[in-house]
C-alpha positions as CSV (number, residue, x, y, z in Angstrom):
1,D,95.3,52.8,38.9
2,P,93.2,53.2,42.1
3,A,89.8,53.2,40.3
4,T,90.6,50.0,38.5
5,Q,91.8,48.4,41.7
6,G,88.5,49.5,43.3
7,H,86.5,47.8,40.5
8,I,88.5,44.6,40.8
9,R,87.8,44.4,44.5
10,K,84.1,45.2,43.9
11,A,83.8,42.4,41.3
12,E,85.3,39.9,43.8
13,E,82.7,41.0,46.4
14,L,79.8,40.8,44.0
15,R,80.8,37.4,42.6
16,G,82.0,35.8,45.9
17,L,85.3,34.7,44.3
18,K,88.9,36.1,44.5
19,F,91.1,36.7,41.5
20,K,94.1,34.4,41.5
21,K,96.0,37.4,40.2
22,D,94.8,40.9,39.3
23,P,93.8,40.9,35.6
24,T,95.7,43.0,33.1
25,V,93.6,46.1,32.1
26,K,94.4,48.0,28.9
27,Y,92.9,51.0,27.1
28,W,92.8,50.6,23.3
29,D,91.7,53.1,20.6
30,V,89.1,52.0,18.1
31,E,91.6,51.4,15.3
32,K,93.6,48.9,17.4
33,L,90.4,47.2,18.4
34,K,89.3,47.0,14.7
35,K,92.6,45.4,13.8
36,M,92.3,42.8,16.5
37,M,88.6,42.0,15.6
38,K,89.5,41.6,12.0
39,E,92.1,39.0,13.0
40,E,89.5,37.2,15.1
41,F,87.0,37.3,12.3
42,D,89.5,35.9,9.8
43,E,89.9,32.9,12.2
44,E,86.3,32.4,13.5
45,L,84.2,33.6,10.5
46,P,86.2,33.2,7.3
47,E,84.7,34.4,4.1
48,K,83.4,31.0,2.9
49,K,81.8,30.1,6.2
50,A,80.1,33.6,6.4
51,K,78.8,33.1,2.8
52,D,77.4,29.7,3.6
53,I,75.6,31.1,6.7
54,E,74.3,34.0,4.7
55,L,72.8,31.6,2.1
56,V,71.0,29.5,4.7
57,L,69.6,32.6,6.5
58,Q,68.5,34.2,3.2
59,K,66.7,31.0,2.2
60,F,64.7,31.3,5.4
61,R,64.2,35.0,4.8
62,L,66.0,35.9,8.0
63,L,68.4,38.2,6.1
64,P,68.0,40.4,3.0
65,K,69.6,39.1,-0.1
66,D,72.1,41.9,-0.3
67,Y,73.2,41.6,3.4
68,D,77.0,41.1,3.8
69,L,77.0,39.2,7.1
70,R,80.7,39.4,7.7
71,K,81.1,43.2,6.9
72,E,77.9,44.2,8.7
73,Y,78.6,42.1,11.8
74,L,82.1,43.5,12.2
75,E,80.7,47.1,11.9
76,L,78.0,46.3,14.4
77,M,80.3,44.9,17.0
78,L,82.6,47.9,16.7
79,E,79.6,50.2,17.4
80,Q,78.4,48.2,20.4
81,I,81.6,47.2,22.2
82,A,82.8,49.5,25.0
83,G,85.0,46.9,26.5
84,F,85.9,43.2,26.3
85,Y,87.9,40.4,27.9
86,H,90.0,38.3,25.6
87,P,90.5,34.8,27.2
88,K,93.3,33.8,24.9
89,R,95.4,37.0,25.4
90,K,94.3,37.2,29.1
91,I,93.7,41.0,28.9
92,L,90.7,43.1,29.7
93,C,90.4,46.0,27.3
94,L,88.4,49.2,27.6
95,I,87.9,51.4,24.6
96,A,89.5,54.7,25.2
97,G,86.9,57.5,24.9
98,K,84.1,55.1,24.4
99,N,82.7,55.1,27.9
100,A,80.9,58.1,29.4
101,G,82.5,57.8,32.8
102,G,80.7,57.4,36.1
103,I,78.4,54.5,36.6
104,E,78.2,53.7,32.9
105,E,81.9,53.1,32.8
106,E,81.8,51.2,36.1
107,V,79.2,48.7,34.9
108,V,81.1,47.9,31.7
109,T,84.3,47.4,33.7
110,I,82.5,45.2,36.3
111,H,80.9,43.1,33.5
112,E,84.3,42.4,31.8
113,L,86.0,41.8,35.1
114,D,83.5,39.0,35.7
115,H,84.6,37.4,32.5
116,A,88.3,37.6,33.6
117,M,87.3,36.0,36.9
118,Q,85.3,33.2,35.0
119,D,88.4,32.6,33.0
120,Q,90.8,32.4,35.9
121,H,88.6,29.9,37.8
122,F,86.9,27.9,35.0
123,D,89.1,28.4,31.9
124,L,86.8,29.9,29.2
125,T,89.0,28.7,26.3
126,R,88.7,25.1,27.6
127,L,84.9,25.4,27.9
128,Q,84.6,26.9,24.4
129,D,86.7,24.1,23.0
130,L,84.5,21.5,24.7
131,V,81.4,22.7,23.0
132,A,82.9,23.9,19.7
133,K,81.4,21.1,17.6
134,N,77.9,21.7,18.8
135,D,76.3,25.0,17.9
136,D,73.5,24.7,20.4
137,M,75.8,24.0,23.3
138,T,78.0,26.8,22.1
139,Q,75.0,29.2,22.3
140,A,74.1,27.8,25.7
141,L,77.6,28.4,27.0
142,K,77.6,31.9,25.7
143,S,74.3,32.5,27.5
144,L,75.8,31.2,30.8
145,I,78.9,33.4,30.5
146,E,77.1,36.6,29.4
147,G,74.2,36.0,31.7
148,E,76.3,35.8,34.8
149,A,78.3,38.9,33.9
150,T,75.0,40.7,33.2
151,Y,73.8,39.7,36.7
152,I,77.0,41.0,38.3
153,M,76.8,44.2,36.4
154,M,73.1,44.9,37.2
155,D,73.6,43.9,40.9
156,H,76.4,46.4,41.1
157,M,74.2,49.1,39.5
158,F,71.3,48.5,41.9
159,K,73.5,48.4,45.0
160,N,75.3,51.6,43.8
161,Q,72.0,53.5,43.3
162,S,70.5,52.3,46.6
163,G,73.6,52.9,48.7
164,G,73.9,49.2,49.2
165,A,70.4,48.8,50.5
166,M,69.0,46.9,47.6
167,G,70.6,44.2,45.4
168,I,69.2,42.7,42.3
169,M,67.5,39.9,44.2
170,D,65.5,42.5,46.1
171,V,63.8,43.9,42.9
172,P,60.4,42.5,42.2
173,G,59.9,41.4,38.5
174,I,63.6,42.0,37.8
175,E,63.7,39.5,34.9
176,A,61.0,41.3,32.9
177,M,62.6,44.6,33.8
178,I,66.0,43.6,32.4
179,D,64.4,42.0,29.3
180,G,62.6,45.3,28.5
181,Q,65.7,47.4,29.3
182,M,67.9,45.4,26.9
183,R,65.3,45.7,24.2
184,T,64.9,49.4,24.6
185,V,66.1,51.3,21.4
186,D,69.2,53.4,22.1
187,P,69.3,56.2,19.5
188,R,73.1,56.1,19.6
189,A,73.1,52.4,18.4
190,K,72.3,53.3,14.7
191,K,73.8,50.2,13.2
192,L,72.0,47.9,15.7
193,N,68.7,49.6,15.1
194,E,69.0,49.2,11.4
195,S,70.0,45.6,11.6
196,P,67.6,42.7,10.6
197,L,65.6,41.3,13.5
198,Y,67.5,38.0,13.4
199,I,70.8,39.8,13.9
200,R,69.5,41.9,16.8
201,E,68.1,38.9,18.5
202,T,71.3,36.9,18.0
203,L,73.2,39.6,19.8
204,I,71.0,40.3,22.8
205,R,69.4,36.9,23.5
206,P,72.4,35.4,25.3
207,Y,72.4,38.3,27.7
208,I,68.7,38.2,28.4
209,D,68.2,34.4,28.4
210,G,71.5,33.8,30.3
211,F,70.5,36.4,32.9
212,K,67.2,34.7,33.5
213,F,68.9,31.3,33.7
214,C,71.4,32.5,36.3
215,M,68.6,34.2,38.3
216,A,66.6,31.0,38.4
217,L,69.6,29.0,39.7
218,L,70.6,31.6,42.3
219,R,67.0,31.9,43.5
220,N,66.3,28.2,43.9
221,K,69.6,26.8,45.1
222,N,72.4,27.7,47.4
223,G,73.8,30.7,45.7
224,W,77.2,31.1,44.1
225,P,78.4,27.5,44.8
226,T,75.5,26.4,42.5
227,M,76.8,28.7,39.7
228,N,80.3,27.5,40.2
229,A,79.2,23.9,39.7
230,V,77.5,24.8,36.4
231,Y,80.9,25.4,34.8
232,E,81.7,21.7,35.6
233,D,78.3,20.5,34.3
234,L,77.3,22.8,31.4
235,P,73.8,23.2,30.0
236,S,73.4,20.6,27.3
237,S,71.2,22.9,25.1
238,T,69.6,26.3,24.8
239,E,66.4,24.6,25.8
240,Q,67.9,24.1,29.3
241,V,68.8,27.8,29.4
242,L,65.3,28.9,28.4
243,H,63.8,26.4,30.9
244,P,66.1,26.2,33.9
245,D,64.0,23.5,35.5
246,R,65.0,21.2,32.7
247,Y,68.7,21.9,33.5
248,I,68.1,21.2,37.2
249,T,66.2,17.9,36.5
250,R,68.7,17.0,33.7
251,D,66.1,16.8,31.0
252,L,68.6,16.1,28.2
253,P,68.1,17.0,24.5
254,Q,67.0,14.1,22.3
255,K,69.2,13.3,19.3
256,A,67.4,12.7,15.9
257,K,67.4,9.1,14.9
């Protein structure tokens, strides 16, 4: 449709890349999404793995003893997700009736379109497979992927609100502003607000930390070519994401002896 085509072209302009082919965009209802997510959970977080994680987190008092990680996390994701890009199925899905329209729907679409563009140019499945055996690198990659999409989304919002006069790089203190905005309690997010602190932080940190990482690289280097190169030389740790200068100087994580 014309609106989606407009969003696709806008995502290209914001990111400085072209889609190799226009992504497939679908509208799903919540029940279809729930079925798909259940299938993903069965593969990525089987019952035994979830229980093992629960036990560790409960030992460190990060989760209540009666917290069903798999059940609660699935319900939490269903509450939060308004759209997603699935790199294996190569589809961008928006949840029918979930978005409020206008700029809110636009920013969700732009965010997910950036994921589709990342996949076409850098192959997200390949990258996820590369780091799959290292939990810290997996989290660092997630921060890169979500941080960039958050940058694109917020850049679009500021340019839209200012009539193109002000992009995200023109906003003083933008890192702290986005940090605070993402931590602001949304009364509609009942499940998230009731979740243990560890769960909330696990969900939002990749967006906040990844955004700051991308901002640091884009401010200090030569723009999008620098970000493109990061996908061929991934952060080795979440430490490098939290301290971008350590990524730039290749301060590598030390392995325990």
